N, C-alpha and C positions, 0 to 999 in steps of 0.2 A: 504493500500500500504506500502510495506516495505521501510525502510529508505535506501537512496542511499549509497552504500558502499563507504568508504573513498578512495581517490586516493592513490594507493600504488606504483606508478611508480615515479622515480626521473627524473626531467626534465633536470638536469645538471649532470647526471651520466656518468660514463666512457663508452667508445664505446664497450668494451667487455661485460659489463652487459647488455647494450641495445641490442646487437646482440643475447644474450642468453635469453632476455625477463625476466630478474630478476631485483629486486630493488637494486640499487646501494647505498651504504652508503655514497658515495661522499667523502670518506677520501682521503686527498691529502698527498703525491704525488701518493700513491698506495692504492686503496680501499681494504677493508677487504676481499671481495669476490675474487679478483684477487690474493691476498696473499694466501688465503685458497686453491685455485685451481691452483696456480702457473701459472697464465696467465699474459701476457703483458698488463699493464694498461695504457690506453691513454684516456685523457679527450678531449672533442671537443673544438675547437677554439671559445672562447667567442664572437669574432667579427663575426664569421660565424653564431652563434645563433642569434645575433642581426639583421643580414640581413635576417633571416628567413630560412636559409639553414638547411637541415636535418643533424644533427651532424654525422650520421654514413654513409653518402652517399659515401664518398671517401675511407674510410677504410674498413668498414664491407662488402659493396657490392662487393669490389674487391676480397674478400676472399670467397664469396659464389659461389657455382656451382648450376645449376638448381636443382640437386637432393637435395642439402642441403636446398635451399630456399623453396622447397615444403614439406620438412620433418616437422612433427608435433613438437610443442615445448615440451621440456622435463622438468620434475619436478625437483625441487632443489635437491631431494634425488638422482637423476640420474646425477647431475652436475659433480660429480667426474669422472664418466665414460666418459662424454662428453669431459671434460678437458683432459683426458688421450688420447682421440682419435684425438684431435686437433694437427695439425702440425705447429710448430712455425718455419717459414723459417729463422728468425733471428738467432735462436739457431742452426739451421742446418748449417748456414753459419759459425758460430763460431766453431762448431765441425769439419766441413770440413777443416777449416783453421788450427786448431790444429793438425789434423792427417796428413796434407800435408806440413805444414811449421813450426809451433811453436815447435813441438816436437824436431826438429833438433837443436833448440837453448837451449835446456835444458841440454845438455851434449855434449862433444866432443868424447865420446866413443860410437861406433856403437852399441854394445850390450845394453848399457843403453838407447840409443835413441830408440831402438826397444821396450823396456819396456814402455817408455813414449808413444810411438805411438799405441801400441796394448794392453798391459796388463792394463794400467791405464784406457783406454777407455772402455774395457770390464768390469772392476770393476765399472766404473762410471755408466754404464748402469744398474747395479744392486744396486748401492748406490747413491742416488740423491745428497747427500752432496758433494761427490767426483766429480760427473758430473758438479755440480755448480762451483767447484773450477777449473775444466778444462775449462769450458766455460768462466769463469772470466779471466783466464790467456790468453786465445785466444783473448778475447776482448781487453785486455791491449796491446797485440802484434799488433793487427790491429790498435789500437789507435796510437801507436808509428809510424807505417808505414804511417798513414794518416796525421800526425801532420803538415807536411810541405805543402802538396798539398791541404788538406781540413781540416782546424782547426775545422769546424763545425762537420764534420763526426768524427773527432778524439775525440771531447768531447762527442759525442753520444756513441762511443764505451767505453769511460771512465765511463759513467753513467751505461752502461750495465755491465761492469766489477765490479763496486761497488755493484750493485744489486745482481749479482750472488754470489759474494764472501761473502756478508753480510748474505744472506740466507744460504749459505753453511756453514759458520762459526757457525751459530746458531744450525743447525742440527748436525754439527760436535761435538760441545760441549755436546750435548745430547748423541751422540754415545760414547764419551769418558767415560760417566758414566757407561756404560754397555758393555765394550769391551769383545768380545768372539771370538772364532775361525772363525765365519762366517763374522765378521766385521773388524777383525784386519788388514787385508791387505788394505782395503779401508781407514781405519783410518791412517795407516802408509803412504799410498800414498798421502793423503790429507796433512799430515805433511810435505811432500816434496814440495807440491805446495805452502804452506803458506809463507816460506821465500822468494821465488822468487816473488810472488805476492806483498808482503808487501814492499820488497826492490825496486821493480819497481815503486810502487806508491811513495815511499819516494824520489826516485831520480827524479821523475817527468818525466821520460823518456816515460811514456805512452801517454802524451798529450802535452808536451812542453820540450825543453831542460832544463837540470838542471840549476837552477838559484841560484848563490851564494848569492844573496841578500835575498832569502827566508830562512826560518828557517830549512835548510836541516838537521842540527844536531838533532833537536827535532824529525823530521820525521823519521830519521834513527834510533834514539834511541827507538821510538815507535815500529818500525818493529822488532828490536832486542828483545825487551821485549816480544812481541808476540811469536817470534820464540823460545825463551828460555822457556817461560811458557809451550808451547806445548811439547817441548822436555822433560821437567821435568815430565809432566803428563804421557808421553809415556814410560818413563824409566822402571817402574815396569812391564809393559806388554812385553817389549822387552826380559826380562828374562824368561817370561812364554812361549811366542810364538816364538820359535827359528827358525822355518821354515816358510818362506814367499816368495811369488813371487816377492815382492818388495825389498827383502833383498839385491840384487846386487847393488841397489842404495845407500846402507848404508855401503858398504864394506870399504869405505874410513875411516870410524870411527875406524875400527879395523886393517886396513892394515898398516904394518910397512914399510913406504916408505924410500928409501935411502936418506941420507942427505949428501950433498957435504961439504967439509971442508971449502969452501969459496963461497960466493955468493954476488951479488950486494946489497949494503946497510948494510953489516955486520958491518963496522966501525961505521956507524951512529947509529945502534942499541946498540953498545957498549957504545957510548957516551950518548945515551938515558938512559941506565941503570944507569950509574954513576950519571946523573942529577936527576933521579927519586928517588935515594936512598940516596943522600947526599946533594942535592941542597936545599937551604933555602932562604926565603925572610923575610921581616919584618912582614909579615902577616901569613905566612905558614911555618911550620916546618916539615921536612921529616926525622927527626932523630928517630922518633918512630919506633921501630923494627917491629911492626905489619904492619904498612903502607909499610915499605920497603919490607916486605915479599909479600904483596899483589901485588905490582908493579913488583917485581922481578919475581914472578910466571907468571904474564901476559906477561912479556917481554920474558921469557924463551919459552913460548908457541908460541909467535910471531916469535922468532928466528927459531924455528923448522918449523913453517909454511913457512917462507921465504925459508928455505933450501929445503923443500920437494916439493915446487912449482916452483923451479928455472927454470925448463924446461917446459915452457908454451905451447910448440908445441907437447907434448906427446899425443898420441891417444889411449894409453892403460890404461889411468886413468883420471878421471875427476878432473882436477886441481882446477876448481872453487869450487867443493865440498870441497876440502881440505881448501880452503880459508874460506868458510862459517863455517866450523867446529870450527874455532877459536872463533867465536862469541858465541858459546854455551859451549866452553871448559873453557873459563876464569871463574874465581871464582865469586860467587855472591858478594863478598866484593869489587872486582874490578868494577863490574857493578854498584854497589851502588855509588862508588866514581865517576864513569863516569857520572852517572845520576845527581850527584851534581855539575858537572863541575869542578872537581879537576884538576888543571893544569897538573899534572903528568899523570893522566888518559887520558886527552885529547891529550897529546903529544904522548902517546902510540898509540892512535887511529889514529893520523895523519900518523904514520908509517904504520899502518895496511891499511890505505886508498890507499897506493901505490899498494898493492896487488889487490885491486879492480880496480884501474886504468889500471893495466896490461891487464885486460879483458874488456877494454872500447869498444871493437868491439861487445860485447854481448849487445843486446838491453836493457835488464833489468838492466844492470849495467852502461849504458852509461851516462857519466857525473858525476857519483856519487863520484868517487875517487877524482877528482880535486876539486869538490865542497866542500867535507869534509875538505880537506887540506886547502883550502882557508878560509873556515869558522873558522877553529881551529886557524889558524895563526892570524886572526882578533881578536879572543877571547883572545889569550894569549899575543899578543903584542910583543914589541921588546925584552922583557926580555928572551924570549925563541927562538928568531930568529935564533941563532946559532944552537940550537938543531934541529930546523925544516928546516935547510938549505937543507939537502938532500931530504926530502919528497917534498919540493917545486920544486926542480930541477927534481925529478923523474916524477912528473905529468905535468911538463912544465910551472910552474908559474914563 
């Protein structure tokens, strides 16, 4: 008599593996099989197992039709085809929400809104990393909408957003290594998704109001670092692939917008420049010409951004896009000083935060401007209070 074959099924495996009759590796929070086939991974409730309940009775049975339940089991080599044929209603909800609601919050320009609604989704259906980015952004939006009525649902959407974005980022980095004409539009589109997603997470607007007591500054700096890194990686390709269906979203980078001779905050920016290039304390000197040039350059870009975005009601250009351009236009030297918490760099950022606050009605910027100003005022203390008077007033502190 032959020896009895060893037991190959996992008793505590995820519901997806059980429904597909394959061995689950039981890796938490997502098993390797679900990662490989891009399936939603859910593990049974331990308390239900102790009571003797079948772990898949509530989830898997609800997804089966009579035809599916009678179908023969498929081999692991066919698992990929099965995964492709599965319909994930959760993802369909996210895609529907993006195409009917979220796309409207990506721009105030109708032509750009249509690109977000149609062009990006068509590209996403051909390039999964972009589709992941779209689904993640939609989940963040739904999380924001649910945060007051149902915090539990809001956190659930936040988890979905993180999952989609993390998987999408991994595949996006691989796509960056071999950009060609067939992938460039999708790569460029994902680069437009990244800053919105990361800034929304930094502000906390996806699952709770921005909290000044949290480390909003570090979170925002992390989002800017990601945005700047992706932009630097794409710059060489932008010179090669000059024709793109996504290019209208980037017109703000080359468009010369009119600058009025005066605008709110102009006097405060003038005082800021004087303070950042001549002010000194017992511990920090600003007389070094290199540092003065660093801050003068950042302030000059900030002045131009204030001037070109003074009309926030314009519908023929995306003023939020112009605001975001500042974060990748400032020099690496300024960004280094900002990362180190240099007082002058922080004071410049406090003025920039006023621009973010002007778009506080946009869900993915909600609460970010006022939280940054408040955090920076706490960091710099009374020594910079006069320089930061206008930013505080502008955001309502």
